C-alpha positions in Angstrom: -4.4 12.5 -14.0 -4.7 10.2 -11.0 -5.0 11.4 -7.4 -4.4 8.9 -4.6 -5.6 9.3 -1.0 -4.4 6.7 1.6 -6.3 6.0 4.8 -6.5 3.5 7.6 -3.1 4.1 9.3 -2.8 4.3 13.0 -1.1 2.8 16.1 -1.3 -0.8 17.0 0.5 -3.3 19.2 2.8 -5.9 17.8 0.8 -8.9 16.6 -2.1 -6.7 15.6 -3.7 -5.8 12.2 -4.5 -2.8 10.2 -6.0 -2.3 6.8 -4.9 0.5 4.6 -6.9 1.9 1.7 -5.9 3.9 -1.2 -8.7 5.7 -3.0 -8.0 6.8 -6.6 -9.6 9.4 -8.7 -9.6 9.0 -12.4 -11.5 6.8 -14.8 -8.4 4.8 -16.0 -7.6 3.4 -12.5 -8.2 -0.2 -13.6 -5.2 0.1 -16.1 -2.7 1.1 -13.4 -0.5 -1.2 -11.6 -0.9 -0.4 -7.9 1.9 -0.6 -5.4 2.5 0.1 -1.7 5.8 1.4 -0.6 6.9 2.5 2.9 9.4 4.8 4.5 10.7 4.4 8.0 12.5 7.3 9.8 16.0 7.7 8.5 15.6 5.0 5.9 14.9 5.1 2.1 11.5 4.4 0.9 11.1 0.7 0.1 8.8 -1.6 -1.9 6.2 -3.5 -0.1 3.8 -5.0 -2.5 2.2 -4.6 -5.9 -0.8 -5.8 -7.9 -1.1 -6.0 -11.6 -4.0 -4.3 -13.4 -4.6 -7.0 -16.0 -4.6 -10.3 -14.3 -4.4 -9.4 -10.6 -1.2 -10.9 -10.1 0.7 -9.9 -6.9 4.3 -9.8 -5.6 5.5 -8.9 -2.1 8.8 -7.9 -0.4 10.2 -10.9 1.5 9.8 -8.9 4.8 6.0 -9.0 4.5 5.2 -12.2 2.7 2.7 -14.2 4.5 1.6 -11.3 6.6 0.4 -8.6 4.1 -2.1 -8.9 1.4 -2.8 -6.5 -1.4 -6.2 -6.4 -3.2 -8.0 -4.0 -5.5 -11.5 -3.2 -6.3 -11.6 -1.6 -9.6 -15.4 -0.8 -9.3 -14.5 1.3 -6.2 -11.2 2.7 -7.6 -9.6 1.4 -4.4 -6.6 -0.6 -3.4 -6.2 -2.2 0.0 -3.3 -3.4 2.1 -4.3 -5.9 4.8 -1.5 -6.1 7.3 -1.5 -8.8 9.8 1.0 -10.0 12.5 2.5 -6.5 12.5 6.0 -6.0 13.9 7.6 -2.9 15.3 9.9 -2.9 12.2 6.7 -2.3 10.1 6.5 1.1 11.5 6.6 3.6 8.7 4.7 6.0 6.5 2.9 3.9 3.9 2.5 5.3 0.4 0.2 4.3 -2.4 1.8 4.4 -5.9 0.1 4.0 -9.4 2.1 3.5 -12.5 1.1 2.9 -16.1 3.0 3.4 -19.4 5.4 5.9 -17.9 2.9 7.8 -15.8 3.2 7.5 -12.1 1.5 9.0 -9.1 2.1 9.1 -5.3 -0.3 9.5 -2.5 0.4 11.6 0.5 1.1 8.7 2.8 -0.5 7.4 6.0 1.5 6.7 9.2 1.6 3.1 10.7 3.1 2.7 14.2 3.6 -0.7 15.7 4.6 -0.7 19.4 6.2 -3.7 21.1 
């Protein structure tokens, strides 16, 4: 069982930065691929970024490449999402998602609001 708790959301002006954190419980955290998704009002949840558990490789949605950075600290059971050059279209609830061998878990989400 893995429990995920996001934090770090808030309101920021366009061009600003935020860093989200996702703290995970469970001793097998390091074996999970960690992802961030987001859901804007009236839209479907969409993939943002992911980091592999074994080699730390990452991938990003085209909409955030060059602006967002995912990282993880397995010793702290935490994954981070550094968001720079934020745009109003980045406004959404951001969710942490852990997956491994058919088991997956979602966090409760944290709101990010970017004003123009």
